[in-house]
TORNU-151072 format. One line per 3 residues: their letters; for each residue x, y, z of N, C-alpha, C. Coordinates in steps of 0.02 Angstrom, whole numbers. Layout:
<atoms>
A) X:Y:Z:X:Y:Z:X:Y:Z; ...
</atoms>
This chain:
<atoms>
MQY) 42:-60:0:0:0:0:44:62:0; 33:106:-50:70:168:-53:28:223:-21; 62:269:14:28:324:47:54:390:19
FLG) 10:440:22:25:507:-3:7:557:52; 43:613:52:31:666:101:0:726:66; -59:746:89:-93:806:62:-95:860:114
IEI) -79:922:94:-75:978:141:-120:1034:116; -160:1062:162:-201:1120:149:-176:1178:191; -160:1234:159:-137:1294:194:-186:1350:178
GGT) -227:1368:227:-277:1421:218:-262:1481:262; -310:1527:264:-302:1587:304:-316:1576:377; -355:1524:393:-371:1510:464:-358:1438:483
KFQ) -349:1394:433:-345:1323:446:-284:1292:412; -250:1247:447:-197:1206:418:-214:1133:429; -210:1095:375:-222:1023:380:-170:984:341
AVI) -151:926:367:-110:879:330:-142:811:338; -151:776:282:-183:710:285:-141:658:250; -147:596:273:-119:539:238:-176:504:202
GNS) -165:489:138:-215:454:99:-183:399:58; -224:351:37:-199:297:-6:-208:315:-79; -195:268:-123:-198:282:-195:-269:295:-219
RTK) -320:279:-179:-389:295:-196:-411:360:-163; -363:397:-135:-373:461:-100:-418:454:-39; -422:394:-10:-457:386:53:-413:411:109
IID) -439:457:150:-400:486:205:-393:435:261; -331:422:281:-315:372:332:-302:405:399; -267:461:398:-248:495:460:-241:569:444
RYR) -242:612:497:-236:683:485:-203:719:544; -176:777:527:-149:825:576:-182:891:561; -209:924:612:-245:987:600:-224:1038:652
ANV) -220:1102:631:-203:1156:677:-235:1220:652; -249:1266:697:-272:1332:679:-212:1374:657; -223:1418:609:-169:1463:586:-165:1523:633
ERN) -105:1533:661:-92:1592:703:-66:1647:657; -110:1692:638:-92:1742:587:-32:1785:608; -26:1798:673:29:1840:696:97:1806:687
LGG) 98:1739:679:161:1703:669:181:1700:595; 134:1719:551:149:1723:481:166:1655:449; 198:1659:390:216:1599:354:264:1554:393
AGI) 308:1584:432:356:1545:471:321:1500:521; 267:1525:551:228:1484:598:196:1425:564; 170:1435:503:139:1379:465:192:1328:445
REE) 251:1352:428:304:1305:409:325:1262:468; 321:1289:528:334:1249:587:280:1195:596; 217:1213:580:163:1163:583:174:1108:531
IKK) 200:1127:473:215:1077:421:266:1027:447; 318:1052:480:369:1008:508:339:961:560; 295:987:603:262:946:653:219:892:621
AIA) 182:912:568:138:865:534:177:808:502; 232:825:469:273:774:437:301:726:490; 324:753:546:350:711:600:295:665:628
CLT) 235:691:633:178:653:661:155:598:614; 160:611:548:132:564:499:185:524:462; 248:532:481:302:501:443:301:425:447
KYK) 267:397:498:263:323:505:232:290:444; 193:329:404:162:300:345:209:298:285; 265:333:291:315:336:237:283:356:170
PVA) 253:416:167:222:438:103:273:444:48; 250:433:-14:296:434:-72:295:500:-109; 248:544:-93:245:610:-124:199:656:-84
IGV) 206:721:-96:167:772:-60:133:818:-110; 70:834:-95:33:884:-133:10:939:-86; 10:1001:-109:-8:1058:-67:-59:1102:-103
GFG) -114:1117:-69:-161:1168:-92:-152:1230:-50; -130:1285:-81:-111:1346:-45:-162:1401:-58; -181:1437:-5:-230:1490:-10:-201:1555:-35
GPV) -186:1559:-99:-159:1620:-129:-128:1605:-197; -105:1656:-232:-75:1646:-299:-11:1604:-295; -6:1556:-341:50:1508:-341:80:1504:-411
DFE) 147:1502:-415:181:1484:-476:187:1408:-476; 137:1374:-505:132:1302:-498:189:1266:-534; 216:1295:-588:269:1262:-625:334:1258:-584
RGK) 346:1308:-542:406:1309:-501:393:1290:-428; 330:1280:-412:313:1262:-343:327:1319:-294; 319:1381:-319:335:1439:-279:272:1478:-261
ICT) 268:1501:-198:212:1543:-177:226:1614:-200; 179:1643:-236:188:1713:-258:175:1760:-200; 119:1751:-167:103:1792:-108:43:1761:-73
SHQ) 27:1786:-14:-35:1770:20:-70:1836:35; -136:1838:22:-174:1899:36:-193:1903:110; -178:1851:149:-201:1848:218:-145:1838:269
ISG) -92:1803:249:-38:1786:296:28:1813:269; 65:1849:311:130:1876:289:182:1820:288; 238:1835:255:294:1788:257:293:1735:203
WNN) 254:1745:149:251:1696:96:276:1722:28; 291:1786:23:308:1815:-41:368:1779:-73; 356:1751:-134:408:1718:-174:443:1661:-136
FPL) 405:1627:-92:435:1573:-54:435:1508:-94; 493:1474:-101:498:1413:-142:473:1352:-102; 408:1346:-95:380:1295:-50:396:1225:-73
ASW) 391:1210:-138:404:1142:-162:475:1120:-147; 524:1162:-164:594:1142:-152:609:1138:-77; 579:1182:-37:587:1180:36:560:1114:64
LEK) 501:1094:40:470:1032:63:509:971:39; 534:974:-22:573:917:-48:637:906:-8; 669:961:11:729:955:53:711:927:122
LSG) 654:948:148:632:927:214:612:853:215; 579:830:161:550:763:161:586:711:119; 622:735:68:657:689:24:612:656:-28
IPV) 552:682:-38:505:653:-86:478:709:-131; 451:691:-191:427:742:-237:366:780:-210; 361:843:-232:308:887:-207:276:924:-266
QVD) 210:932:-263:175:974:-312:131:1023:-274; 133:1087:-294:97:1141:-260:51:1175:-309; -10:1191:-286:-56:1231:-327:-100:1273:-281
NDA) -136:1319:-310:-184:1360:-274:-238:1315:-243; -264:1334:-184:-311:1290:-149:-377:1281:-187; -401:1333:-220:-463:1325:-258:-454:1279:-318
NTA) -396:1285:-352:-381:1239:-406:-378:1167:-380; -347:1160:-322:-339:1094:-291:-407:1064:-274; -451:1105:-245:-518:1082:-228:-558:1065:-291
ALA) -550:1106:-342:-585:1093:-406:-566:1025:-434; -502:1009:-429:-477:944:-454:-510:887:-416; -517:895:-350:-549:843:-309:-621:832:-331
EAL) -658:886:-341:-728:881:-360:-736:852:-430; -689:868:-474:-694:843:-543:-676:769:-549; -626:747:-511:-601:679:-519:-629:631:-467
KGS) -649:657:-409:-671:612:-355:-740:629:-329; -773:679:-357:-840:698:-335:-893:664:-377; -953:689:-373:-1009:660:-410:-1013:687:-481
NKK) -964:728:-501:-966:762:-566:-910:740:-612; -882:680:-601:-821:662:-638:-832:649:-712; -894:643:-734:-907:635:-805:-920:701:-841
IRR) -918:756:-802:-931:822:-831:-866:853:-855; -865:880:-916:-804:905:-947:-782:972:-919; -830:1016:-904:-813:1084:-882:-845:1098:-814
IFY) -803:1109:-764:-826:1122:-696:-790:1184:-670; -829:1229:-640:-798:1286:-606:-811:1278:-531; -758:1286:-491:-762:1279:-419:-749:1347:-386
VTL) -789:1363:-336:-780:1424:-297:-773:1405:-223; -722:1431:-191:-714:1422:-119:-735:1486:-84; -779:1478:-34:-802:1534:6:-785:1520:79
GSG) -727:1543:99:-704:1534:168:-682:1601:195; -621:1603:221:-594:1667:244:-581:1713:184; -577:1684:125:-572:1723:63:-619:1693:11
MGG) -609:1713:-51:-650:1687:-107:-605:1673:-166; -601:1610:-186:-558:1591:-242:-596:1549:-292; -565:1537:-350:-597:1498:-401:-548:1452:-436
GMI) -575:1400:-467:-534:1353:-506:-576:1323:-562; -546:1317:-620:-581:1290:-679:-550:1224:-699; -592:1173:-709:-570:1108:-733:-599:1095:-802
ING) -555:1078:-849:-576:1060:-917:-548:992:-933; -593:944:-947:-573:876:-964:-527:846:-911; -543:857:-848:-505:827:-793:-439:860:-777
QIY) -425:917:-809:-361:952:-798:-375:1023:-772; -332:1047:-727:-337:1116:-703:-320:1163:-760; -365:1213:-771:-348:1265:-819:-300:1315:-785
HGE) -241:1323:-814:-192:1370:-787:-182:1429:-835; -183:1489:-808:-166:1548:-846:-93:1564:-838; -74:1625:-856:-6:1647:-846:6:1662:-772
KPG) 68:1659:-751:87:1676:-683:62:1746:-666; 32:1760:-607:32:1717:-548:-33:1680:-535; -77:1671:-585:-138:1635:-569:-193:1645:-620
EAE) -252:1621:-601:-309:1622:-646:-372:1610:-606; -429:1623:-637:-495:1606:-609:-507:1639:-541; -473:1695:-527:-480:1727:-461:-543:1769:-458
IGM) -599:1735:-451:-664:1767:-449:-670:1817:-391; -637:1802:-335:-641:1846:-277:-608:1913:-287; -559:1917:-333:-524:1980:-345:-558:2023:-397
MPF) -611:1997:-429:-646:2037:-480:-682:2095:-446; -687:2152:-479:-721:2210:-449:-796:2198:-442; -822:2217:-384:-894:2215:-372:-925:2281:-395
DRE) -886:2335:-389:-909:2401:-410:-848:2443:-427; -856:2508:-437:-800:2552:-455:-771:2587:-394; -791:2566:-335:-766:2596:-273:-714:2550:-239
SNT) -681:2509:-277:-628:2464:-253:-654:2406:-212; -719:2396:-209:-745:2336:-177:-739:2276:-224; -717:2220:-197:-709:2159:-237:-766:2111:-224
MES) -772:2060:-265:-822:2008:-253:-809:1975:-185; -746:1965:-168:-729:1935:-104:-755:1977:-46; -750:2043:-52:-771:2087:3:-846:2085:14
QCC) -884:2058:-34:-956:2056:-28:-984:1985:-18; -941:1935:-29:-967:1866:-32:-935:1817:17; -875:1828:41:-840:1777:80:-862:1776:153
GWS) -836:1728:190:-856:1718:260:-845:1778:304; -787:1810:298:-773:1866:344:-818:1926:330; -839:1934:266:-884:1989:251:-953:1977:283
VDN) -975:1914:283:-1038:1897:316:-1031:1905:392; -974:1884:419:-961:1893:491:-967:1967:510; -938:2011:468:-941:2083:483:-1012:2109:482
KIH) -1052:2086:434:-1122:2108:430:-1161:2084:492; -1147:2023:513:-1181:1997:572:-1160:2037:634; -1095:2052:638:-1070:2089:696:-1104:2158:700
EYT) -1109:2192:643:-1142:2258:642:-1216:2251:661; -1247:2199:637:-1318:2187:652:-1329:2174:727; -1284:2135:757:-1293:2119:828:-1282:2180:874
IAN) -1239:2226:852:-1230:2288:890:-1295:2328:891; -1328:2330:833:-1392:2368:829:-1451:2329:858; -1443:2261:862:-1499:2219:886:-1473:2169:938
PMS) -1454:2195:997:-1421:2152:1047:-1465:2097:1076; -1530:2100:1066:-1575:2048:1093:-1597:1999:1038; -1569:2005:979:-1588:1960:924:-1562:1890:935
AIA) -1590:1842:897:-1569:1772:903:-1495:1764:886; -1472:1797:833:-1402:1790:813:-1356:1821:865; -1378:1874:897:-1337:1905:950:-1327:1857:1008
NLT) -1380:1822:1027:-1375:1773:1081:-1330:1714:1062; -1333:1694:998:-1293:1637:976:-1219:1652:967; -1203:1716:955:-1133:1733:938:-1101:1779:990
RGM) -1133:1787:1047:-1106:1833:1098:-1035:1816:1117; -990:1866:1114:-921:1855:1131:-877:1830:1074; -907:1816:1017:-868:1792:960:-837:1849:921
HGG) -779:1836:891:-745:1885:849:-721:1849:786; -769:1824:747:-754:1786:687:-791:1720:688; -814:1698:629:-849:1635:624:-923:1638:639
ESK) -950:1700:645:-1021:1708:662:-1068:1679:609; -1044:1676:547:-1088:1654:492:-1112:1582:501; -1076:1542:539:-1096:1472:548:-1163:1466:585
YLS) -1184:1521:617:-1247:1519:655:-1305:1551:617; -1294:1567:553:-1347:1598:513:-1410:1554:511; -1402:1491:494:-1460:1446:487:-1498:1439:552
SAI) -1462:1433:608:-1494:1426:673:-1534:1487:691; -1506:1547:677:-1541:1609:692:-1603:1618:649; -1598:1598:585:-1656:1602:540:-1711:1554:564
AEG) -1691:1495:587:-1740:1447:612:-1776:1474:674; -1743:1519:711:-1774:1550:770:-1814:1612:751; -1819:1626:686:-1861:1681:664:-1827:1749:661
DGG) -1761:1750:657:-1724:1813:654:-1727:1841:583; -1773:1888:571:-1785:1916:505:-1726:1956:479; -1689:1989:523:-1632:2029:501:-1577:1985:473
VLK) -1567:1927:503:-1516:1880:479:-1537:1850:412; -1602:1839:404:-1627:1814:340:-1611:1864:284; -1617:1928:298:-1599:1979:248:-1524:1977:231
ILE) -1482:1964:282:-1410:1958:269:-1396:1898:223; -1430:1843:237:-1422:1783:195:-1445:1797:124; -1502:1829:116:-1529:1844:49:-1483:1891:11
ETA) -1456:1942:45:-1410:1988:12:-1346:1953:-8; -1319:1910:35:-1258:1874:20:-1267:1826:-38; -1322:1788:-38:-1336:1742:-93:-1343:1779:-159
DNI) -1375:1837:-158:-1383:1877:-218:-1316:1903:-243; -1273:1924:-197:-1206:1946:-216:-1165:1890:-247; -1171:1830:-218:-1135:1772:-244:-1160:1756:-315
AFA) -1226:1758:-324:-1255:1745:-390:-1230:1796:-441; -1225:1859:-421:-1199:1911:-465:-1128:1895:-486; -1086:1874:-438:-1017:1856:-453:-1014:1797:-501
LSY) -1056:1747:-488:-1055:1687:-530:-1078:1700:-601; -1118:1753:-611:-1142:1769:-679:-1083:1783:-726; -1030:1812:-700:-970:1825:-740:-938:1759:-763
IVL) -939:1709:-718:-911:1644:-735:-951:1612:-792; -1018:1619:-788:-1060:1591:-841:-1044:1624:-908; -1038:1690:-908:-1026:1726:-970:-956:1714:-998
LFH) -907:1702:-955:-839:1691:-977:-825:1618:-996; -849:1571:-956:-831:1501:-964:-891:1455:-978; -950:1473:-955:-1010:1433:-960:-997:1359:-945
PKV) -977:1344:-882:-966:1275:-863:-1032:1237:-857; -1029:1172:-857:-1089:1131:-849:-1117:1138:-778; -1072:1145:-729:-1093:1150:-659:-1045:1196:-623
III) -1070:1232:-573:-1029:1273:-528:-1036:1243:-459; -979:1229:-428:-978:1197:-362:-949:1247:-312; -982:1253:-255:-958:1298:-202:-939:1256:-141
GGG) -880:1269:-115:-856:1238:-53:-830:1291:-6; -799:1270:49:-775:1317:99:-825:1325:155; -804:1358:209:-845:1363:269:-914:1392:258
LSL) -920:1443:215:-984:1475:205:-1034:1428:170; -1008:1381:130:-1052:1335:95:-1090:1290:143; -1064:1282:205:-1096:1238:254:-1163:1265:278
IGE) -1180:1327:261:-1248:1352:274:-1298:1307:239; -1278:1281:181:-1318:1230:148:-1376:1255:108; -1430:1217:108:-1487:1227:63:-1516:1297:64
PMF) -1524:1330:123:-1553:1398:122:-1514:1446:77; -1447:1439:75:-1406:1483:33:-1407:1461:-40; -1400:1396:-52:-1396:1372:-121:-1462:1381:-158
KRI) -1517:1374:-123:-1582:1385:-154:-1587:1457:-181; -1565:1505:-141:-1569:1575:-160:-1519:1593:-215; -1460:1562:-213:-1411:1575:-267:-1439:1551:-333
NES) -1467:1491:-335:-1494:1463:-397:-1554:1503:-422; -1592:1533:-376:-1648:1574:-396:-1625:1641:-425; -1570:1668:-398:-1546:1735:-419:-1503:1734:-481
LPK) -1465:1681:-492:-1416:1679:-547:-1447:1695:-615; -1504:1666:-634:-1530:1679:-702:-1542:1752:-717; -1561:1792:-667:-1578:1862:-682:-1516:1904:-700
YVV) -1455:1879:-684:-1394:1915:-700:-1361:1890:-765; -1391:1841:-797:-1363:1812:-858:-1411:1824:-916; -1384:1849:-972:-1427:1862:-1030:-1463:1799:-1051
KSF) -1524:1806:-1076:-1567:1749:-1090:-1537:1702:-1142; -1496:1728:-1187:-1465:1685:-1238:-1417:1634:-1207; -1396:1645:-1143:-1351:1599:-1108:-1389:1553:-1060
HPV) -1456:1555:-1064:-1496:1510:-1022:-1503:1443:-1058; -1509:1387:-1022:-1512:1382:-949:-1443:1391:-917; -1441:1421:-859:-1378:1433:-825:-1357:1369:-789
PEV) -1293:1362:-772:-1270:1302:-736:-1303:1296:-667; -1312:1234:-646:-1334:1223:-577:-1277:1239:-530; -1292:1270:-473:-1243:1284:-421:-1252:1233:-366
KIA) -1199:1195:-351:-1204:1139:-304:-1152:1146:-248; -1166:1114:-192:-1118:1113:-137:-1065:1060:-150; -1004:1072:-128:-949:1025:-137:-965:959:-103
AHG) -952:904:-139:-968:838:-113:-923:819:-54; -862:846:-53:-812:825:-3:-809:871:58; -853:920:62:-856:962:122:-790:994:139
EDV) -773:991:203:-711:1024:226:-647:987:206; -654:927:178:-595:888:156:-578:899:83; -615:943:48:-607:948:-24:-537:969:-45
VCI) -505:1016:-9:-437:1037:-28:-388:981:-12; -397:946:43:-353:891:62:-355:835:10; -414:818:-13:-421:765:-63:-388:787:-128
GAL) -398:850:-147:-364:875:-206:-288:875:-198; -264:890:-137:-192:888:-124:-164:817:-131; -203:768:-111:-182:698:-120:-176:682:-194
LLA) -222:709:-234:-217:699:-307:-155:733:-336; -139:793:-311:-77:826:-332:-16:784:-314; -18:754:-254:38:711:-233:45:651:-280
QQA) -11:622:-300:-9:566:-347:20:589:-414; 2:649:-436:30:675:-498:105:685:-493; 128:710:-435:200:719:-425:237:652:-427
YEK) 206:600:-398:236:533:-398:236:504:-468; 180:513:-505:177:489:-573:232:520:-616; 242:585:-607:293:620:-646:363:593:-631
QQN) 376:581:-567:442:555:-547:453:485:-573; 402:442:-568:409:371:-586:391:357:-659; 364:407:-693:342:398:-763:291:342:-768
IKL) 240:346:-724:186:297:-723:120:334:-720; 64:298:-724:-2:328:-722:-42:294:-666; -60:335:-615:-101:309:-560:-172:333:-565
IP) -182:397:-586:-248:426:-587:-282:411:-654; -341:378:-652:-374:360:-715:-399:422:-752
</atoms>
């Protein structure tokens, strides 16, 4: 049995998993990202994870990184959330540390690969994936392969302008933007259901949206409706540029589930010209919070295939 190491590096979460050749996760190491420690702090977590999981003797490593990546050189261009990553040669650093081949890509690209090859959509030729977590990223899969643009990246839906006042799609759609809206709402409505559920929190409030709505919090319902409409507006650009068969959303905000996806699917058609109808269905990621890790295991398999000149992934 051969094992592979998949690593997810996000703005708030670090994960390393061991998986087999079928990308089944066998073991994992998880830690919260201490933003004040920067990239150096995450690299220390990588060392700990490798030491913890080395008993499996993985043959290759794949990394999904939350930010622009020079995938051909395995170099991190920058991180929009964590300092200490500018032009960092992550692949070569990891290869020296572990002695095994490494492949690095953007986390949304990595997640898109997982959904295309190991999700319920593996027979679909064109898939666009959007991650909605601490940031907002995108990845395009065509015929089972990641679409790559020129350095430093591609498919960055979150960086697209929302308006002419320097607001981006990310600033209106991702988890922290929803957290900020909830925080402002709870200050004005301290006796609301969401205020009671999130009292003392400073981040992650969006996970309680569904519970507050179930308790009849009308103000939170408006936040959800506004967010879903903003997401649909952002996705309309993807339809007009790429027109994929399906759009998949993952990341922490996607865990709101049906209440959000129902509204996104209802809103998307109104932002797309009728000649481009029917619009793609917008679906939740099949792999949930493990989607980047599973994609990273696939990257590890690709790195091993390249080194051994063999084919593992069908």
